[in-house]
C-alpha atoms as a printed R data frame, in Angstrom:
    type eleno elety resid chain resno       x       y       z
1   ATOM     1    CA   MET     A     1  16.217   0.535   7.298
2   ATOM     2    CA   SER     A     2  15.604  -0.806  10.863
3   ATOM     3    CA   VAL     A     3  11.930  -2.134  11.278
4   ATOM     4    CA   ASP     A     4  10.281  -2.540  14.703
5   ATOM     5    CA   ALA     A     5   9.325  -6.184  15.555
6   ATOM     6    CA   GLY     A     6   5.624  -6.776  14.969
7   ATOM     7    CA   THR     A     7   5.213  -3.504  12.858
8   ATOM     8    CA   PRO     A     8   3.232  -4.158   9.651
9   ATOM     9    CA   VAL     A     9   5.290  -3.133   6.673
10  ATOM    10    CA   LEU     A    10   4.699  -2.449   2.925
11  ATOM    11    CA   ARG     A    11   7.483  -3.792   0.728
12  ATOM    12    CA   LEU     A    12   7.443  -2.411  -2.839
13  ATOM    13    CA   SER     A    13   8.202  -5.373  -5.110
14  ATOM    14    CA   THR     A    14   7.825  -3.779  -8.478
15  ATOM    15    CA   GLY     A    15   7.702  -0.277  -9.925
16  ATOM    16    CA   PRO     A    16   9.863   2.889  -9.666
17  ATOM    17    CA   LEU     A    17  10.606   2.345  -5.960
18  ATOM    18    CA   ALA     A    18  11.001  -1.540  -5.924
19  ATOM    19    CA   GLY     A    19  12.808  -2.610  -2.732
20  ATOM    20    CA   LYS     A    20  11.685   0.335  -0.624
21  ATOM    21    CA   VAL     A    21  10.029  -0.597   2.732
22  ATOM    22    CA   PHE     A    22   7.477   1.494   4.650
23  ATOM    23    CA   GLU     A    23   6.320   0.946   8.230
24  ATOM    24    CA   VAL     A    24   2.579   1.117   8.851
25  ATOM    25    CA   HIS     A    25   1.963   2.906  12.173
26  ATOM    26    CA   ALA     A    26  -1.484   4.523  11.451
27  ATOM    27    CA   THR     A    27  -2.388   5.694   7.946
28  ATOM    28    CA   LEU     A    28  -0.314   5.941   4.868
29  ATOM    29    CA   ARG     A    29  -1.667   7.596   1.655
30  ATOM    30    CA   VAL     A    30  -0.384   6.063  -1.616
31  ATOM    31    CA   GLY     A    31  -0.199   7.875  -4.871
32  ATOM    32    CA   ARG     A    32   1.809   9.948  -7.328
33  ATOM    33    CA   HIS     A    33   1.465  13.218  -5.527
34  ATOM    34    CA   PRO     A    34   4.563  14.197  -3.438
35  ATOM    35    CA   PHE     A    35   2.322  14.979  -0.428
36  ATOM    36    CA   ASN     A    36   1.555  11.252  -0.095
37  ATOM    37    CA   GLU     A    37   3.406   9.261   2.638
38  ATOM    38    CA   VAL     A    38   4.133   6.822  -0.002
39  ATOM    39    CA   SER     A    39   4.685   8.797  -3.181
40  ATOM    40    CA   ILE     A    40   5.483   6.659  -6.299
41  ATOM    41    CA   GLY     A    41   6.064   8.136  -9.781
42  ATOM    42    CA   ASP     A    42   4.024   5.397 -11.462
43  ATOM    43    CA   PRO     A    43   2.014   6.849 -14.416
44  ATOM    44    CA   GLY     A    44  -0.762   4.268 -13.938
45  ATOM    45    CA   MET     A    45  -1.428   5.537 -10.312
46  ATOM    46    CA   SER     A    46  -3.742   8.323  -9.385
47  ATOM    47    CA   ARG     A    47  -2.381  11.419  -7.487
48  ATOM    48    CA   TYR     A    48  -4.135  10.093  -4.401
49  ATOM    49    CA   HIS     A    49  -4.747   6.408  -5.174
50  ATOM    50    CA   CYS     A    50  -5.475   4.511  -1.884
51  ATOM    51    CA   TRP     A    51  -5.063   4.410   2.043
52  ATOM    52    CA   ILE     A    52  -3.314   1.809   3.980
53  ATOM    53    CA   LEU     A    53  -4.873   1.919   7.404
54  ATOM    54    CA   LEU     A    54  -4.050   0.578  10.766
55  ATOM    55    CA   ARG     A    55  -6.987   0.798  13.106
56  ATOM    56    CA   GLU     A    56  -7.202  -0.934  16.546
57  ATOM    57    CA   GLY     A    57  -4.373  -3.292  15.340
58  ATOM    58    CA   VAL     A    58  -6.307  -4.342  12.148
59  ATOM    59    CA   PRO     A    59  -4.576  -3.361   8.817
60  ATOM    60    CA   SER     A    60  -6.698  -2.591   5.689
61  ATOM    61    CA   VAL     A    61  -6.528  -0.901   2.330
62  ATOM    62    CA   GLU     A    62  -9.123   1.347   0.754
63  ATOM    63    CA   ASP     A    63  -9.238   2.719  -2.762
64  ATOM    64    CA   LEU     A    64  -9.632   6.565  -3.130
65  ATOM    65    CA   ALA     A    65 -11.819   6.482  -6.226
66  ATOM    66    CA   SER     A    66  -8.650   6.050  -8.280
67  ATOM    67    CA   ALA     A    67  -8.985   5.848 -12.000
68  ATOM    68    CA   ASN     A    68  -7.410   2.428 -12.380
69  ATOM    69    CA   GLY     A    69  -8.474   0.819  -9.194
70  ATOM    70    CA   THR     A    70  -6.770  -0.879  -6.354
71  ATOM    71    CA   TYR     A    71  -6.252  -4.695  -6.320
72  ATOM    72    CA   VAL     A    72  -5.540  -7.167  -3.633
73  ATOM    73    CA   ASN     A    73  -4.361 -10.699  -4.667
74  ATOM    74    CA   GLY     A    74  -5.618  -9.862  -8.231
75  ATOM    75    CA   GLU     A    75  -9.046  -8.771  -7.186
76  ATOM    76    CA   ARG     A    76 -10.283  -5.250  -7.578
77  ATOM    77    CA   ILE     A    77 -11.473  -3.993  -4.294
78  ATOM    78    CA   ARG     A    78 -14.673  -1.842  -4.079
79  ATOM    79    CA   ALA     A    79 -14.605  -1.139  -0.340
80  ATOM    80    CA   ARG     A    80 -12.141  -1.157   2.589
81  ATOM    81    CA   ARG     A    81 -10.602  -4.586   2.679
82  ATOM    82    CA   SER     A    82  -8.593  -6.146   5.597
83  ATOM    83    CA   LEU     A    83  -4.998  -7.175   4.887
84  ATOM    84    CA   ARG     A    84  -3.231 -10.279   5.963
85  ATOM    85    CA   ALA     A    85   0.548 -11.115   5.877
86  ATOM    86    CA   GLY     A    86   1.373 -12.098   2.258
87  ATOM    87    CA   ASP     A    87  -1.266 -10.072   0.534
88  ATOM    88    CA   VAL     A    88  -0.153  -8.286  -2.686
89  ATOM    89    CA   ILE     A    89  -1.596  -4.899  -3.305
90  ATOM    90    CA   ARG     A    90  -1.402  -3.518  -6.906
91  ATOM    91    CA   VAL     A    91  -1.711   0.108  -7.759
92  ATOM    92    CA   GLY     A    92  -0.982   1.056 -11.283
93  ATOM    93    CA   THR     A    93   1.946  -1.100 -12.255
94  ATOM    94    CA   THR     A    94   3.387  -1.238  -8.728
95  ATOM    95    CA   GLU     A    95   2.955  -4.317  -6.579
96  ATOM    96    CA   ILE     A    96   3.258  -4.094  -2.867
97  ATOM    97    CA   LEU     A    97   3.696  -7.015  -0.512
98  ATOM    98    CA   PHE     A    98   2.013  -6.513   2.885
99  ATOM    99    CA   SER     A    99   3.674  -8.275   5.753
100 ATOM   100    CA   GLU     A   100   4.527  -8.227   9.444
101 ATOM   101    CA   ALA     A   101   8.092  -7.275  10.251
102 ATOM   102    CA   ALA     A   102  10.307 -10.101  11.481
């Protein structure tokens, strides 16, 4: 997959889709349901688990009242949280590395 320079990306590092890369241009919904932009068959994940947002150039993540929570760098988030390159998001048993494309 070719990624535009400077485009934030999600790199799935563990779980059923390990190695897959998703560009973040606006909003990506993450969860088990096939209607999500990032649909992952992880049994520890809710159907609609979290959003990854890009608003005015600022990336963030927000939990969607998931059963098992959304974690950033090991800490469960309770509200929308800004993301920085190198942050690790965990949803279910899947870990996602947030980074800027090279």
